Phi, psi and omega in degrees: 000352185297138174091354179275152169257119177236156182292154180298129171082012190275357172231077185297343177291345170276012190288141179283171182294334179273359174092020185260130181263161162074029181284345181231146167105349174258279169229157172287157183248125182290135178246165175283354182282148179224149180240133180259132184241077182068134178062225184247011173297107180256132173260121175277128189268139170233151186239154174088163183265156179238169179293343182271355183256163175298153188302329181294340177266006181274068178231149176303324189266002181297139187229135181212168175217161181208138174271357186248351189306318182290345190255324184244341178080176173195134186288350178264001179238134181226198178216158181242128178283138179215157179224136178251108180283000000 
C-alpha cells in the first residue's frame, strides 16, 4: 500500500489499542519527548510511520529521533492535537 491514497479510517485492522485510527502512513508525529545522547545533544522523538519511511516502519508504535526537527522542520513530520480532560 505504500504510495497509495486511501480514505480516512479505511484500514480498521490498524486500529490502536486505544481505538485510534490512521496513526501510520501519513506523517510521523512529533512528540514533546526528548532523548539525550551525551552532553547537551537532544534528539526530539517522533512516533508512527510516515510515507517517507520504509514499509516495515509503518506502525503506530514506531519511534525515531532527530536533533534538527524544531529548527528546520520536515514535511514528513507533523503533530496531532490532543486534549486531556
